[in-house]
KELUM-480704 format. One record per residue (C-alpha): y, x, z; residue in three letters. Coordinates in Angstrom, 2 decimals. Layout:
N
+---------+---------+---------+------+
!      c2 !      c1 !      c3 ! type !
+---------+---------+---------+------+
!       Y !       X !       Z !  ALA !
...
+---------+---------+---------+------+
END
This chain:
500
+---------+---------+---------+------+
!      c2 !      c1 !      c3 ! type !
+---------+---------+---------+------+
!   27.16 !  -35.82 !    7.59 !  MET !
!   24.34 !  -37.29 !    4.99 !  THR !
!   24.18 !  -35.36 !    1.74 !  THR !
!   23.03 !  -37.00 !   -0.93 !  THR !
!   21.89 !  -33.97 !   -3.44 !  GLN !
!   18.15 !  -34.39 !   -3.84 !  PRO !
!   16.68 !  -31.76 !   -1.47 !  ARG !
!   14.09 !  -29.98 !   -3.41 !  VAL !
!   11.31 !  -27.25 !   -2.03 !  LEU !
!   11.48 !  -23.71 !   -3.89 !  LEU !
!    8.86 !  -21.57 !   -3.75 !  ALA !
!    6.89 !  -18.50 !   -5.61 !  ARG !
!    3.74 !  -17.78 !   -4.77 !  LEU !
!    2.43 !  -15.25 !   -8.01 !  SER !
!   -0.62 !  -12.87 !   -8.11 !  HIS !
!   -2.51 !  -12.27 !  -11.05 !  GLU !
!   -6.56 !  -11.48 !   -8.93 !  SER !
!   -8.65 !   -9.14 !  -10.79 !  HIS !
!  -11.74 !  -10.60 !   -8.81 !  ALA !
!  -14.45 !   -7.86 !   -9.44 !  PHE !
!  -11.74 !   -5.05 !   -8.12 !  SER !
!  -12.19 !   -3.45 !   -4.87 !  ARG !
!   -8.43 !   -3.40 !   -4.05 !  LEU !
!   -7.66 !   -5.81 !   -2.03 !  ILE !
!   -4.05 !   -7.72 !   -2.35 !  THR !
!   -2.31 !   -7.63 !    1.30 !  THR !
!    0.81 !   -9.06 !    2.59 !  LEU !
!    2.17 !   -4.98 !    2.31 !  ALA !
!    1.84 !   -5.52 !   -1.43 !  GLU !
!    2.90 !   -8.37 !   -1.73 !  PHE !
!    6.49 !   -6.54 !   -0.14 !  GLY !
!    6.30 !   -3.53 !   -2.22 !  ARG !
!    6.80 !   -6.18 !   -5.24 !  GLU !
!    8.28 !   -8.63 !   -4.40 !  GLU !
!    8.59 !  -10.56 !   -0.62 !  LEU !
!   12.20 !  -12.60 !   -0.20 !  PHE !
!   12.28 !  -15.83 !    2.59 !  PHE !
!   14.58 !  -18.76 !    2.71 !  GLY !
!   18.29 !  -18.32 !    1.32 !  GLU !
!   17.55 !  -14.26 !    0.26 !  ASP !
!   15.74 !  -15.54 !   -2.47 !  MET !
!   18.93 !  -17.47 !   -3.99 !  LEU !
!   20.51 !  -14.21 !   -3.01 !  THR !
!   18.36 !  -11.69 !   -4.83 !  ARG !
!   17.07 !  -13.67 !   -8.05 !  LEU !
!   20.16 !  -15.79 !   -8.97 !  ALA !
!   21.00 !  -14.76 !  -12.28 !  GLY !
!   17.88 !  -12.59 !  -12.94 !  THR !
!   15.46 !  -13.38 !  -16.28 !  ARG !
!   13.17 !  -14.77 !  -13.53 !  THR !
!   11.86 !  -18.11 !  -12.90 !  GLU !
!   13.38 !  -18.26 !   -9.96 !  ILE !
!   16.59 !  -17.91 !  -11.79 !  GLY !
!   16.26 !  -19.94 !  -13.96 !  GLY !
!   15.47 !  -23.13 !  -11.11 !  VAL !
!   18.46 !  -21.79 !   -9.48 !  ILE !
!   20.35 !  -22.08 !  -12.73 !  GLU !
!   19.14 !  -25.85 !  -13.44 !  ALA !
!   19.90 !  -26.53 !   -9.62 !  ALA !
!   23.24 !  -26.14 !   -9.88 !  ARG !
!   23.79 !  -28.34 !  -12.88 !  GLU !
!   21.46 !  -30.92 !  -11.39 !  HIS !
!   23.07 !  -31.16 !   -8.32 !  GLY !
!   20.22 !  -30.66 !   -6.08 !  TRP !
!   19.93 !  -28.89 !   -2.75 !  GLU !
!   17.54 !  -26.35 !   -2.80 !  LEU !
!   15.51 !  -25.19 !   -0.33 !  VAL !
!   14.16 !  -22.08 !   -0.52 !  PRO !
!   11.23 !  -20.94 !    1.35 !  VAL !
!    9.54 !  -17.72 !    0.13 !  VAL !
!    9.20 !  -16.44 !   -3.28 !  SER !
!    6.07 !  -13.73 !   -3.14 !  ALA !
!    4.67 !  -11.62 !   -6.00 !  CYS !
!    2.73 !   -8.43 !   -6.14 !  ALA !
!    1.23 !   -6.30 !   -9.31 !  SER !
!   -2.06 !   -7.76 !  -10.34 !  THR !
!   -4.93 !   -6.22 !   -8.32 !  ALA !
!   -7.88 !   -7.03 !   -6.40 !  GLY !
!   -8.31 !  -10.34 !   -4.87 !  PRO !
!   -5.62 !  -11.18 !   -2.19 !  VAL !
!   -7.07 !  -11.52 !    1.43 !  SER !
!   -7.21 !  -14.29 !    2.78 !  ARG !
!   -4.73 !  -13.47 !    5.88 !  ALA !
!   -1.95 !  -12.68 !    3.20 !  ALA !
!   -1.97 !  -15.92 !    1.54 !  TYR !
!   -1.87 !  -17.94 !    5.07 !  ASP !
!    0.43 !  -16.26 !    6.06 !  ALA !
!    2.54 !  -16.92 !    2.41 !  LEU !
!    1.13 !  -20.34 !    2.43 !  THR !
!    1.84 !  -20.80 !    6.14 !  GLU !
!    6.07 !  -21.52 !    5.72 !  PRO !
!    5.86 !  -23.78 !    2.81 !  ILE !
!    3.48 !  -26.21 !    4.22 !  LEU !
!    5.38 !  -26.13 !    7.76 !  ARG !
!    9.03 !  -27.18 !    5.85 !  THR !
!    7.22 !  -29.82 !    4.35 !  LEU !
!    5.34 !  -30.92 !    7.39 !  ASP !
!    9.21 !  -30.67 !    9.77 !  GLU !
!   11.52 !  -32.11 !    6.81 !  GLN !
!    9.99 !  -35.07 !    5.34 !  PRO !
!   13.04 !  -36.21 !    3.17 !  ASP !
!   12.04 !  -34.00 !    0.46 !  ILE !
!   12.38 !  -35.21 !   -2.73 !  ALA !
!   10.74 !  -33.25 !   -5.16 !  GLY !
!    9.17 !  -29.48 !   -5.42 !  VAL !
!    9.05 !  -26.62 !   -7.65 !  VAL !
!    6.69 !  -23.59 !   -7.90 !  LEU !
!    6.36 !  -20.69 !   -9.35 !  SER !
!    2.31 !  -19.73 !   -9.29 !  LEU !
!    0.75 !  -17.50 !  -11.98 !  HIS !
!   -2.53 !  -19.32 !  -12.19 !  GLY !
!   -5.19 !  -17.28 !  -11.55 !  ALA !
!   -4.78 !  -16.08 !   -8.01 !  MET !
!   -8.21 !  -15.47 !   -6.56 !  PHE !
!   -8.00 !  -15.22 !   -2.81 !  VAL !
!  -11.42 !  -14.05 !   -0.53 !  GLU !
!  -13.67 !  -16.96 !    0.09 !  GLY !
!  -10.87 !  -19.26 !   -2.28 !  LEU !
!  -11.75 !  -18.72 !   -6.03 !  PRO !
!   -9.09 !  -21.38 !   -6.20 !  ASP !
!   -6.11 !  -20.88 !   -4.20 !  PRO !
!   -3.77 !  -22.54 !   -6.27 !  GLU !
!   -5.57 !  -25.77 !   -6.99 !  GLY !
!   -6.03 !  -26.04 !   -2.83 !  ASP !
!   -2.04 !  -24.95 !   -2.35 !  LEU !
!   -0.62 !  -27.74 !   -4.46 !  LEU !
!   -3.53 !  -30.17 !   -3.10 !  CYS !
!   -2.14 !  -29.74 !    0.62 !  ARG !
!    1.13 !  -30.01 !   -0.57 !  ILE !
!    0.53 !  -33.78 !   -2.52 !  ARG !
!   -1.53 !  -34.71 !    0.95 !  GLN !
!    2.02 !  -34.10 !    2.60 !  ARG !
!    4.75 !  -35.14 !    0.20 !  VAL !
!    2.61 !  -38.37 !   -0.70 !  GLY !
!    2.67 !  -39.56 !   -5.08 !  PRO !
!    5.93 !  -40.45 !   -4.95 !  GLY !
!    7.28 !  -37.07 !   -4.80 !  VAL !
!    7.62 !  -34.97 !   -8.02 !  PRO !
!    5.58 !  -31.84 !   -7.64 !  VAL !
!    6.02 !  -29.11 !  -10.95 !  ALA !
!    4.67 !  -25.60 !  -10.74 !  ALA !
!    5.82 !  -22.75 !  -13.78 !  THR !
!    2.30 !  -20.97 !  -14.95 !  LEU !
!    1.73 !  -17.65 !  -16.26 !  ASP !
!    0.37 !  -17.96 !  -20.56 !  LEU !
!   -2.51 !  -16.39 !  -18.79 !  HIS !
!   -3.37 !  -18.74 !  -15.86 !  ALA !
!   -6.74 !  -20.12 !  -15.57 !  ASN !
!   -6.02 !  -23.70 !  -15.27 !  VAL !
!   -8.44 !  -25.92 !  -12.62 !  THR !
!   -8.74 !  -29.47 !  -12.39 !  ASP !
!   -7.31 !  -29.42 !   -8.83 !  ALA !
!   -4.41 !  -27.89 !  -10.28 !  MET !
!   -3.88 !  -30.46 !  -12.74 !  VAL !
!   -5.27 !  -32.84 !  -10.27 !  ARG !
!   -2.48 !  -32.63 !   -7.65 !  TYR !
!    0.92 !  -31.31 !  -10.05 !  ALA !
!    2.61 !  -34.00 !  -11.47 !  ASP !
!    4.30 !  -30.75 !  -14.17 !  ILE !
!    2.58 !  -27.53 !  -15.48 !  LEU !
!    4.39 !  -25.71 !  -17.97 !  THR !
!    3.38 !  -21.91 !  -18.68 !  SER !
!    5.52 !  -19.22 !  -20.60 !  TYR !
!    5.44 !  -19.29 !  -24.28 !  ARG !
!    5.67 !  -15.54 !  -25.03 !  THR !
!    3.54 !  -12.15 !  -24.65 !  THR !
!    5.13 !  -10.13 !  -23.61 !  PRO !
!    6.43 !  -12.30 !  -20.84 !  HIS !
!   10.29 !  -13.06 !  -21.76 !  VAL !
!   10.63 !  -16.45 !  -21.45 !  ASP !
!    9.96 !  -16.88 !  -17.35 !  GLN !
!   14.04 !  -17.61 !  -16.97 !  HIS !
!   13.11 !  -20.68 !  -19.71 !  GLU !
!   10.15 !  -21.92 !  -18.00 !  THR !
!   12.11 !  -22.40 !  -14.81 !  GLY !
!   14.39 !  -24.28 !  -16.49 !  ARG !
!   12.37 !  -25.96 !  -18.64 !  ARG !
!   10.08 !  -27.27 !  -15.30 !  ALA !
!   13.18 !  -28.00 !  -13.31 !  SER !
!   15.06 !  -30.47 !  -15.80 !  ASP !
!   11.32 !  -32.33 !  -15.90 !  LEU !
!   11.53 !  -32.72 !  -12.25 !  VAL !
!   15.07 !  -33.54 !  -12.70 !  GLN !
!   14.22 !  -36.42 !  -15.36 !  ARG !
!   11.46 !  -37.50 !  -13.00 !  ALA !
!   13.94 !  -37.71 !  -10.07 !  LEU !
!   16.04 !  -39.95 !  -11.93 !  ARG !
!   13.25 !  -42.48 !  -12.65 !  GLY !
!   13.36 !  -41.52 !  -16.34 !  GLU !
!   10.01 !  -40.55 !  -16.59 !  ILE !
!    6.39 !  -40.54 !  -14.81 !  ARG !
!    4.67 !  -37.23 !  -15.69 !  PRO !
!    1.18 !  -36.38 !  -15.14 !  ARG !
!   -0.20 !  -33.22 !  -16.54 !  THR !
!   -3.88 !  -33.60 !  -19.03 !  LEU !
!   -5.90 !  -30.51 !  -19.58 !  VAL !
!   -8.40 !  -29.17 !  -22.48 !  ALA !
!  -10.74 !  -26.06 !  -22.37 !  ARG !
!  -13.71 !  -25.50 !  -24.44 !  ARG !
!  -16.56 !  -23.12 !  -22.94 !  PRO !
!  -14.98 !  -19.55 !  -23.61 !  MET !
!  -13.50 !  -17.46 !  -21.62 !  ILE !
!  -11.56 !  -15.23 !  -24.24 !  ALA !
!   -9.52 !  -16.18 !  -27.05 !  GLY !
!   -6.33 !  -17.14 !  -28.20 !  MET !
!   -5.80 !  -13.21 !  -28.62 !  ASP !
!   -4.93 !  -12.72 !  -25.17 !  LEU !
!   -1.60 !  -15.13 !  -25.80 !  GLY !
!   -0.05 !  -11.82 !  -27.98 !  ARG !
!    3.19 !  -13.39 !  -29.69 !  THR !
!    5.13 !  -10.44 !  -31.17 !  LEU !
!    5.24 !  -10.98 !  -35.02 !  GLY !
!    3.04 !  -12.80 !  -36.74 !  ASP !
!    0.02 !  -13.61 !  -34.49 !  THR !
!   -2.85 !  -16.66 !  -34.17 !  PRO !
!   -1.19 !  -17.54 !  -30.79 !  MET !
!    2.32 !  -17.50 !  -32.07 !  THR !
!    1.10 !  -20.11 !  -35.33 !  ARG !
!   -0.74 !  -22.31 !  -32.34 !  LEU !
!    2.70 !  -22.15 !  -30.38 !  GLN !
!    4.42 !  -23.51 !  -33.26 !  ALA !
!    2.14 !  -26.30 !  -34.27 !  ARG !
!    3.00 !  -27.05 !  -30.08 !  ALA !
!    6.77 !  -27.15 !  -31.09 !  ARG !
!    5.94 !  -29.32 !  -34.19 !  ASP !
!    4.00 !  -31.72 !  -31.59 !  TRP !
!    6.45 !  -32.10 !  -29.07 !  GLU !
!    9.29 !  -32.99 !  -31.57 !  ARG !
!    6.82 !  -35.90 !  -33.17 !  ARG !
!    5.35 !  -37.31 !  -29.96 !  GLU !
!    8.17 !  -38.85 !  -27.34 !  THR !
!    5.33 !  -38.85 !  -25.07 !  ALA !
!    3.86 !  -35.40 !  -25.12 !  ALA !
!    7.06 !  -33.77 !  -23.33 !  LEU !
!    5.77 !  -30.16 !  -22.71 !  ASP !
!    2.50 !  -28.20 !  -23.99 !  ILE !
!    1.55 !  -25.05 !  -22.83 !  SER !
!   -0.84 !  -22.92 !  -24.60 !  LEU !
!   -3.02 !  -20.80 !  -21.77 !  ASN !
!   -5.15 !  -17.99 !  -22.64 !  ALA !
!   -6.56 !  -17.72 !  -19.48 !  GLY !
!   -7.19 !  -14.43 !  -17.34 !  TYR !
!  -10.80 !  -13.33 !  -17.64 !  TYR !
!  -10.81 !  -11.22 !  -15.34 !  MET !
!  -10.83 !  -14.03 !  -13.16 !  GLY !
!  -14.06 !  -15.69 !  -11.31 !  ASP !
!  -13.21 !  -19.39 !  -11.47 !  VAL !
!  -15.22 !  -22.05 !  -12.71 !  TYR !
!  -12.26 !  -23.10 !  -15.23 !  GLU !
!  -11.64 !  -19.77 !  -16.16 !  ALA !
!  -10.65 !  -18.80 !  -20.05 !  GLY !
!   -8.50 !  -20.64 !  -22.32 !  PRO !
!   -6.91 !  -24.33 !  -22.07 !  SER !
!   -4.23 !  -26.22 !  -22.98 !  VAL !
!   -1.67 !  -28.38 !  -21.26 !  LEU !
!    0.07 !  -31.49 !  -22.07 !  VAL !
!    2.72 !  -33.48 !  -19.73 !  VAL !
!    2.62 !  -36.96 !  -20.90 !  ALA !
!    4.68 !  -39.50 !  -20.22 !  ASP !
!    3.20 !  -43.14 !  -20.49 !  GLY !
!    0.35 !  -43.56 !  -22.78 !  ASP !
!   -1.90 !  -40.66 !  -22.63 !  GLU !
!   -4.28 !  -41.23 !  -25.17 !  GLY !
!   -1.60 !  -39.48 !  -27.55 !  PRO !
!   -1.35 !  -36.62 !  -25.89 !  CYS !
!   -5.00 !  -36.16 !  -24.71 !  GLN !
!   -5.89 !  -35.77 !  -28.19 !  ARG !
!   -3.70 !  -33.19 !  -28.99 !  ILE !
!   -4.30 !  -31.27 !  -26.12 !  ALA !
!   -7.83 !  -31.66 !  -27.68 !  ASP !
!   -6.90 !  -30.94 !  -30.83 !  GLU !
!   -4.71 !  -27.59 !  -30.14 !  LEU !
!   -7.71 !  -26.98 !  -28.04 !  ILE !
!  -10.23 !  -26.95 !  -31.00 !  ASP !
!   -8.01 !  -25.03 !  -33.28 !  ASP !
!   -8.27 !  -22.08 !  -31.01 !  ALA !
!  -11.57 !  -22.40 !  -30.29 !  PHE !
!  -12.67 !  -22.48 !  -33.73 !  SER !
!  -10.59 !  -18.32 !  -34.26 !  TRP !
!  -11.36 !  -17.18 !  -30.15 !  ARG !
!  -12.95 !  -14.06 !  -32.12 !  ASP !
!   -9.95 !  -13.06 !  -33.95 !  GLN !
!   -7.59 !  -10.37 !  -32.30 !  LYS !
!   -4.59 !   -8.16 !  -33.34 !  THR !
!   -5.49 !   -5.22 !  -31.04 !  VAL !
!   -8.45 !   -3.07 !  -31.54 !  HIS !
!   -9.49 !   -0.42 !  -28.95 !  LEU !
!   -9.73 !    3.10 !  -30.44 !  LYS !
!  -11.17 !    5.76 !  -28.37 !  SER !
!  -10.09 !    8.92 !  -27.29 !  ILE !
!  -11.13 !   10.87 !  -29.69 !  ASP !
!   -9.62 !    8.47 !  -32.19 !  GLU !
!   -6.59 !    8.59 !  -30.70 !  ALA !
!   -6.36 !   12.33 !  -29.78 !  ILE !
!   -6.74 !   12.69 !  -34.05 !  ALA !
!   -3.92 !   10.47 !  -34.40 !  ARG !
!   -1.68 !   12.84 !  -32.09 !  CYS !
!   -2.18 !   15.26 !  -34.72 !  ARG !
!   -1.26 !   13.59 !  -37.66 !  GLU !
!    2.01 !   14.05 !  -39.11 !  PRO !
!    4.82 !   11.84 !  -37.75 !  ALA !
!    5.64 !    9.40 !  -40.33 !  ASP !
!    9.22 !    8.74 !  -38.68 !  ARG !
!   11.12 !    8.78 !  -35.22 !  PRO !
!   10.26 !    7.77 !  -31.83 !  GLY !
!    7.00 !    8.72 !  -29.83 !  PRO !
!    3.71 !    7.60 !  -30.52 !  LEU !
!    2.23 !    5.61 !  -27.13 !  ILE !
!   -1.58 !    5.81 !  -26.46 !  LEU !
!   -2.01 !    2.79 !  -24.03 !  ALA !
!   -4.68 !    3.29 !  -21.82 !  ASP !
!   -5.67 !   -0.46 !  -22.04 !  TYR !
!   -8.26 !   -0.30 !  -20.07 !  THR !
!   -7.12 !    1.30 !  -16.88 !  ASP !
!   -3.88 !   -1.21 !  -17.27 !  GLY !
!   -2.77 !   -2.29 !  -13.73 !  PRO !
!   -1.39 !   -5.26 !  -15.59 !  GLY !
!   -4.70 !   -6.52 !  -16.14 !  GLY !
!   -6.18 !   -5.27 !  -12.91 !  GLY !
!   -6.50 !   -1.77 !  -13.63 !  GLY !
!   -6.20 !    0.77 !  -11.16 !  TYR !
!   -3.86 !    2.80 !  -12.76 !  GLY !
!   -5.39 !    6.45 !  -12.32 !  ASP !
!   -8.13 !    7.00 !  -14.74 !  ALA !
!   -8.01 !   10.18 !  -15.45 !  THR !
!  -10.28 !   10.58 !  -19.25 !  ARG !
!   -6.97 !   10.24 !  -21.45 !  LEU !
!   -5.25 !   12.71 !  -19.12 !  LEU !
!   -7.57 !   15.27 !  -19.23 !  GLN !
!   -7.87 !   14.96 !  -23.41 !  ALA !
!   -4.50 !   15.62 !  -23.47 !  LEU !
!   -4.36 !   18.50 !  -20.98 !  LEU !
!   -7.15 !   20.11 !  -23.29 !  ASP !
!   -5.21 !   19.69 !  -26.11 !  ALA !
!   -1.75 !   20.77 !  -25.09 !  GLN !
!    0.09 !   18.66 !  -28.35 !  LEU !
!    4.08 !   19.69 !  -27.88 !  PRO !
!    6.20 !   16.87 !  -26.00 !  GLY !
!    3.56 !   14.77 !  -24.75 !  SER !
!    3.50 !   13.33 !  -21.52 !  LEU !
!    1.48 !   11.39 !  -19.52 !  VAL !
!    2.09 !    8.63 !  -16.71 !  GLY !
!    2.73 !    6.52 !  -14.19 !  LEU !
!   -0.79 !    7.89 !  -12.87 !  ILE !
!   -0.95 !    6.16 !   -9.76 !  HIS !
!   -1.70 !    9.44 !   -7.32 !  ASP !
!    0.26 !    8.96 !   -3.64 !  PRO !
!   -1.22 !   11.98 !   -2.41 !  GLU !
!   -0.08 !   14.11 !   -5.51 !  SER !
!    3.60 !   12.74 !   -5.65 !  ALA !
!    4.01 !   13.44 !   -1.93 !  ARG !
!    2.26 !   16.93 !   -2.55 !  GLN !
!    4.54 !   17.31 !   -5.44 !  ALA !
!    7.44 !   16.36 !   -3.39 !  ILE !
!    6.40 !   18.39 !   -0.24 !  ASP !
!    6.68 !   20.95 !   -2.70 !  ALA !
!    9.85 !   20.52 !   -4.60 !  GLY !
!   11.15 !   21.16 !   -7.88 !  VAL !
!   10.40 !   24.54 !   -9.33 !  GLY !
!    7.19 !   25.08 !   -7.24 !  ALA !
!    3.83 !   25.03 !   -8.55 !  GLU !
!    0.91 !   23.40 !   -6.30 !  PRO !
!   -2.52 !   22.95 !   -7.14 !  ASP !
!   -3.39 !   19.38 !   -7.37 !  LEU !
!   -6.22 !   16.79 !   -7.63 !  ARG !
!   -4.35 !   14.28 !  -10.21 !  ILE !
!   -6.03 !   10.52 !  -10.38 !  GLY !
!   -9.58 !    9.24 !  -10.16 !  GLY !
!   -9.47 !    9.15 !   -6.73 !  LYS !
!  -10.07 !    4.78 !   -6.64 !  THR !
!  -13.25 !    4.47 !   -8.16 !  ASP !
!  -14.56 !    7.46 !   -9.99 !  GLU !
!  -16.89 !    4.98 !  -12.05 !  ARG !
!  -13.63 !    3.73 !  -14.01 !  PHE !
!  -12.30 !    6.23 !  -15.83 !  GLY !
!  -13.21 !    9.49 !  -14.39 !  GLY !
!  -12.38 !   11.80 !  -11.60 !  GLY !
!   -9.48 !   13.34 !  -10.12 !  PRO !
!   -8.47 !   16.44 !  -12.59 !  VAL !
!   -7.41 !   19.88 !  -11.00 !  ALA !
!   -4.02 !   21.75 !  -12.54 !  VAL !
!   -1.48 !   23.85 !  -11.85 !  ARG !
!    1.47 !   22.18 !  -12.46 !  ALA !
!    5.20 !   22.97 !  -12.14 !  ARG !
!    7.29 !   20.56 !  -10.33 !  VAL !
!   10.27 !   19.35 !  -12.91 !  LEU !
!   12.05 !   16.23 !  -10.66 !  ALA !
!   11.21 !   13.94 !   -7.72 !  VAL !
!   12.33 !   10.84 !   -7.22 !  SER !
!   12.04 !    7.62 !   -4.87 !  ASP !
!   11.14 !    5.34 !   -7.97 !  GLY !
!   13.43 !    3.05 !   -7.19 !  ARG !
!   15.23 !    1.74 !  -10.43 !  TYR !
!   16.57 !   -2.14 !  -12.00 !  VAL !
!   14.90 !   -3.60 !  -14.56 !  ARG !
!   16.64 !   -3.66 !  -17.60 !  SER !
!   14.56 !   -4.57 !  -20.10 !  GLY !
!   13.54 !   -8.25 !  -21.92 !  PRO !
!   10.68 !   -8.20 !  -18.80 !  PHE !
!   12.23 !   -9.99 !  -15.48 !  LYS !
!   15.59 !   -8.52 !  -16.61 !  THR !
!   17.98 !   -7.66 !  -13.92 !  GLY !
!   15.65 !   -7.57 !  -11.29 !  THR !
!   14.89 !   -4.62 !   -8.25 !  GLN !
!   11.82 !   -2.82 !   -9.14 !  ALA !
!    9.70 !    0.47 !   -8.18 !  SER !
!    7.54 !    3.24 !   -8.79 !  ILE !
!    7.49 !    4.49 !   -5.38 !  GLY !
!    8.05 !    8.15 !   -4.58 !  PRO !
!    7.28 !   10.30 !   -7.24 !  SER !
!    7.18 !   13.33 !   -9.47 !  ALA !
!    7.58 !   14.74 !  -13.13 !  LEU !
!    5.37 !   17.79 !  -13.02 !  LEU !
!    4.54 !   20.24 !  -16.24 !  ARG !
!    1.00 !   21.15 !  -17.20 !  CYS !
!    1.55 !   23.83 !  -20.07 !  GLY !
!    2.73 !   21.47 !  -23.28 !  GLU !
!    2.37 !   18.11 !  -21.12 !  VAL !
!    4.03 !   16.27 !  -18.62 !  GLN !
!    2.85 !   14.56 !  -15.75 !  VAL !
!    3.97 !   11.21 !  -14.37 !  ILE !
!    2.04 !   10.66 !  -10.45 !  VAL !
!    3.44 !    7.80 !   -8.38 !  ALA !
!    2.89 !    6.31 !   -5.18 !  SER !
!    2.93 !    3.13 !   -6.14 !  HIS !
!    0.54 !    1.33 !   -9.03 !  ARG !
!    2.17 !   -0.28 !  -11.38 !  VAL !
!    2.19 !   -1.42 !  -15.09 !  GLN !
!    4.09 !    0.48 !  -17.91 !  ALA !
!    7.42 !   -2.17 !  -18.15 !  GLU !
!   10.53 !   -0.27 !  -19.68 !  GLU !
!   11.81 !    2.93 !  -20.06 !  ARG !
!   13.71 !    2.36 !  -16.51 !  GLY !
!   10.72 !    3.36 !  -15.05 !  GLN !
!   10.47 !    7.04 !  -16.72 !  TYR !
!   14.15 !    7.05 !  -16.20 !  ARG !
!   14.44 !    7.61 !  -12.50 !  VAL !
!   12.83 !   10.83 !  -13.37 !  LEU !
!   15.08 !   12.07 !  -15.82 !  GLY !
!   12.69 !   11.49 !  -18.79 !  VAL !
!   14.43 !    9.43 !  -21.97 !  ASP !
!   10.29 !    8.79 !  -23.79 !  ILE !
!   12.53 !    8.54 !  -27.02 !  GLU !
!   13.07 !   11.94 !  -27.15 !  ARG !
!    8.75 !   12.49 !  -26.79 !  LEU !
!    6.19 !   12.89 !  -29.18 !  GLN !
!    3.46 !   11.68 !  -27.47 !  VAL !
!    3.54 !    9.29 !  -24.32 !  VAL !
!    0.03 !    8.12 !  -22.26 !  ALA !
!    0.92 !    5.00 !  -20.30 !  LEU !
!   -1.15 !    2.53 !  -18.37 !  LYS !
!    0.08 !   -0.73 !  -20.38 !  GLY !
!   -1.99 !   -3.51 !  -21.94 !  ILE !
!    1.05 !   -6.25 !  -22.91 !  ASN !
!    4.82 !   -6.18 !  -21.53 !  HIS !
!    5.55 !   -2.48 !  -22.15 !  PHE !
!    5.90 !   -3.44 !  -25.87 !  ARG !
!    8.67 !   -5.51 !  -25.16 !  ALA !
!   11.31 !   -2.65 !  -24.01 !  ASP !
!    8.94 !    0.15 !  -25.76 !  ILE !
!    7.68 !   -0.95 !  -28.93 !  GLU !
!   10.67 !   -1.14 !  -30.76 !  PRO !
!   11.67 !    2.63 !  -30.09 !  ILE !
!    8.00 !    3.83 !  -31.04 !  ALA !
!    6.45 !    5.29 !  -34.06 !  ARG !
!    3.09 !    3.41 !  -33.42 !  GLY !
!    0.86 !    2.23 !  -30.60 !  ILE !
!   -2.40 !    2.98 !  -30.02 !  VAL !
!   -4.55 !    1.38 !  -27.59 !  PHE !
!   -7.81 !    3.20 !  -25.71 !  VAL !
!  -10.96 !    2.10 !  -24.18 !  GLU !
!  -10.98 !    4.99 !  -22.05 !  ALA !
!  -13.58 !    3.24 !  -19.59 !  GLY !
!  -11.41 !    1.68 !  -16.80 !  GLY !
!  -12.15 !   -1.37 !  -14.44 !  ILE !
!  -10.38 !   -3.97 !  -17.12 !  HIS !
!  -13.65 !   -3.66 !  -19.07 !  ALA !
!  -13.23 !   -4.60 !  -23.14 !  SER !
!  -17.18 !   -5.88 !  -22.83 !  ASP !
!  -16.82 !   -8.88 !  -20.37 !  LEU !
!  -20.89 !   -8.65 !  -20.13 !  ARG !
!  -20.45 !   -6.08 !  -17.74 !  THR !
!  -18.83 !   -8.04 !  -15.20 !  LEU !
!  -20.94 !   -9.83 !  -12.45 !  PRO !
!  -19.18 !  -13.60 !  -12.35 !  TYR !
!  -20.57 !  -16.02 !  -10.22 !  ARG !
!  -18.11 !  -18.93 !  -10.34 !  ASN !
!  -17.71 !  -19.22 !  -13.81 !  LEU !
!  -19.21 !  -22.31 !  -15.65 !  ARG !
!  -21.96 !  -20.90 !  -18.28 !  ARG !
!  -23.13 !  -21.47 !  -21.12 !  PRO !
!  -19.32 !  -19.63 !  -22.12 !  VAL !
!  -17.77 !  -17.44 !  -25.13 !  TRP !
!  -18.61 !  -14.62 !  -25.30 !  PRO !
!  -21.14 !  -14.18 !  -22.92 !  LEU !
!  -23.13 !  -16.50 !  -24.20 !  ASP !
!  -25.02 !  -17.58 !  -26.98 !  GLU !
!  -23.54 !  -21.65 !  -27.56 !  LEU !
!  -25.16 !  -24.45 !  -28.91 !  PRO !
!  -24.37 !  -24.89 !  -32.82 !  SER !
+---------+---------+---------+------+
END
């Protein structure tokens, strides 16, 4: 029986790749975070606050027959191996080769993936998809707000639309938005084309932060106003870029999905990126030294809740190794009551603690095992094992609500007044559920030193009495001039002096 439903291919391939990390992201790393194939994608992700969840919801309303292929996501780390990239893209391309009746394509990408020997894999994938479906099939992709948007991505996708929040709590809405535009294209209501504007900067837009009244929230408000005023502008995305990516076009950008006259839409993109360029050095987060952070911890608490010390430059969410130990050592030296450090990525110590058992006091060398140049080497301690866990939980905070996650086999340790969590998986601080798997309610603590950059703020900041972002020497460098860029266009701010 022939169906009249449009058949829309759905796939996700998302990774934010730190081009200068020594940790290659293999297929196994995707397996630890998210790797679903075929119908399992729909079973696992329907009803979740993710891009795929948003597409599934939209497909039901629009009467699409979804053709789910693969949903793959791994935590931010070093470049993706070529073998992993080929393994994940092959089923997408094979499906298009075998099923020529695909009417549309919706992808969930990041926009800052870097593959061994292939700086722009997303542009490469979109190009190969376009070669197979031809010019008449709408191809849409959702992007992270920290995408490094390349010319190839813009050339081969009809629709590119990005998150509008950091922390990223609007992933579901972004999937819906992309799907709704595809539906309008399938009906012949619009003929979308994406336009891009950039300026010579690799950093800027305050890293896209949208908590409170920030420069980025004000720029987003202007973008929404333009969408209401200019009917040819179907969607406007502001991308802060990812400065740990080494691609020619890396850095902030503005995307406008245009229908009809492209002139006004390009002027909108140029006006918004010019505005962002004018305040490129404005920041709402300022890093403090370890000494300043410890001094803040010693100050009397002005209200309930823990003081959060965010080990910013070691945050796995930005590509940090998650095992730097300088802040850990400082807190062990300070022995502040009610303090906790974690999650520290250290599968060796986690296994030793689990094997020793609750109540045991093993001698451990915690952290610092990936690269001692970034954040210090292992710290020798005798620790009491308070709890162990397989690390599995379901996200209940605003970020990726309803999805399954894991910190891996893990242990809660006590070293004097300081509790330490060692985990087998390298994951960014996201929500309180990561601590509850070990019986810890961080609301009751005085100091929590975590490995985080942005996403933890959605669930943890509301219960904290304050946040101190700490510079502790991790690979998520605060001084970009220390990074050995090879592919980036030059000159570019803040690496170079720009012509006046």
